[in-house]
N, C-alpha and C positions, 0 to 999 in steps of 0.2 A: 454367314459370320455372326458371331455374337459379341455384343459390346457391353462389357460388365464395367460397372464404376463402384469405386468404393473410396469414400472420403475419409480421410484418417489424419495425418502429421498437422496439427493445427496448434498456433503459434504453433499446426497440424501437417499431415501428409495425405495425399489422394493418389488412388491407383486406377489405371484404366488398363483393360486387359481386352486384347483383340485374338480371337482364336480362328486361325486361317485352316479351313478344313483341306483344302488343296495341299499337300506336302505335310499334313498333320503336324503343323508347328503352331507355336505359341507365342505371340508377342506380347509382352508386358510392358505396359506404360505406367511406371511409378511416379507420382507426382508426389513430391515430399514437400510438404508445406509446414512451417512451424509457427503456431499461434499460441498467444498467451491465454491462460485460463482453461476451462473445460471445453472439449469439442466433442461432438457426437461422432461416433465411428461405428461402421458395421464390418462384420466379418466378411471377407472376400471369398468368394468360391471360384477356383480357377478350373475351367473346363478344359480337358484334353490331357492333363496330367493324372490320369487315373481317377479322376473326380477328386483331386486332392483338396481338402478343407483346411483353410488357415485359420488356426486359433490363434488370436494376438497375445493371449496370456503367456504362451509358449512361444518357441523361436524356430521358424521353419525357413530352410534354404531350399528354393523352389528350381534352382539350378546351379551349375557351377563351370567353370571355365577348363575345357580339356587342353586348350593351348595357352601359353603365356600371353596375356594381353599387353600391348603397348598403350601407354597413356600420352594423350596428345593434348596440350593446352592450345585452344584455338585462340587466333588473334584477337578476337573481342572478349575473351573470358576475363572476368573481373578479379582475377587472382594470379599470383606470381609463382615463379618456379619454386621458390623456397617453401611457400606454404603448401604447394603440392606435394613436394618431396616429404615434408613433415607428415602430411595424411598418410601418403603411400608407406612411410616408414612404421607408422603405427598398426598397418595391416600387415606389413612385412614381418613385424615382431611376432605376430599371430600365425605365421606359416604361409602367407599368400606371397606370390612371385609375380613381380612385373618386369618388363623389359625397362632398362634405364633410360633408353633414348626418348626423351620428351621434346617434341618438335614444337618451337615457338613461332616460327617464321619460315617463309618458303613455299614453293608450289606444292611440295609433298604435304606439308600441314593443311593447306587451303584444300587440297584434294580430298583428304580424308575427312576433315570437318564438313565439307559439302556433300559428302556421300550419303545417301539416305540408308545405305547398308554397310557400313564401315566394319566388315568382318575382322576380327582380330585386335578391334580399338576399343579404349574407353576415351571418350572425348569430353572435354570440359569446355562449356560454351557460356555466352551470356543469353540469359532468357530473351524470348521473342513472344510476340502476341501469339504466334501460332502454338507455341509449346506451353503456354501458361493460361490459366483461367484467373478470373478477377479473384481478389481476395488478398488477405495478409499472408501471403506465401513467400518463402525465402529460396526454394529450390525444387527442381523437378528432374527424376532420372527416368529415361526410358531404355529398356534393355530387350533383346530378343532371344528366347529360349526355345531350342528345338524339342518338339512336343514327344519324340520317341526317346531320344537320348538324354534329355534335359541339359544339353550343352548350351552354355551361353555363348552367342556369336558376337555381339556387340553390345555396348552401353553407351548411352549419351548422358551426359550430366550438364543440366542448365542452372545456373546461378543467378541470382539477383546481385545488383552492383554492389552492395555491402554485404560481405560474407561473414557471418557470426561464427563464433567458436563452436566447434564440433559439426558444423553443417557439411563440409566436405567430407569428413570422415564417415559420417552418417550416409552420404550419397555414395560414397565408394562401397558401403555395405550393400546397398541396393544393387549397384553395378556386378558385385560378386553374388547375387542371388538371394540375399537375406531380406525377409520381410520385416514387417514391425513387430514388436512385442510390448506387453503393457508393464514389463518389469520396470520398477523405479529406478532410476539412476543408471539405467542401460543405454549404451550407445544407439541401438535400435528402437528405443522407445518412440513412439509416433508423436509425441509432443516435447518440444524443446525443453519446457520448464520442468518436466519430469525426467528427463534424460540425463545423461552423465557419460563416465568413461569406463563404466562395468563392462566387461567383455563376455560374461559367462555365455558358454555355447558357441562362440564365434571362432574359436581356435581350428584351424585346419586340421582334418584328420588325415592320415595316410591311408589311400585305399589300396 
């Protein structure tokens, strides 16, 4: 098992990549942090995906959903249904499909949110000490990609109590397989102050 770490979205983002040799699958842990000012960032190398090299100046999607994901707002999530629907609508306008069922309470929601491998779901949670590293970070997303098919199986978004504008849309971008870019004004820019609502390259193409 190789543990690769890339520190990026400051007032920035941070990525952890775990390569599981057994089943030839790749676990991607994308820690998305937003920091004011300059932040040093390195170019991540993801092993297992044909030695795919991610160049932040461009825009790379390391995997995609082959099934339609259901988004679940976990009980402790610091965001409400209205804001989640707004963020999902932003991505839906670019061709991405989500199931409309968003569970807020109940046994099914709790079971999905506690599942370490919630296949078919994107969960939205409050950050914990286990999921976050010290620093001025705003959010973190973990997602699992099959190394052979590049299919995303699940994603977990962790938010800090005060969710700033564009953070959830950015994190959903990671949940959909998108990495960071250095394009100024772009939603997937690794730094909040240099990001914006530009969506070049993000529209879903029909395969």
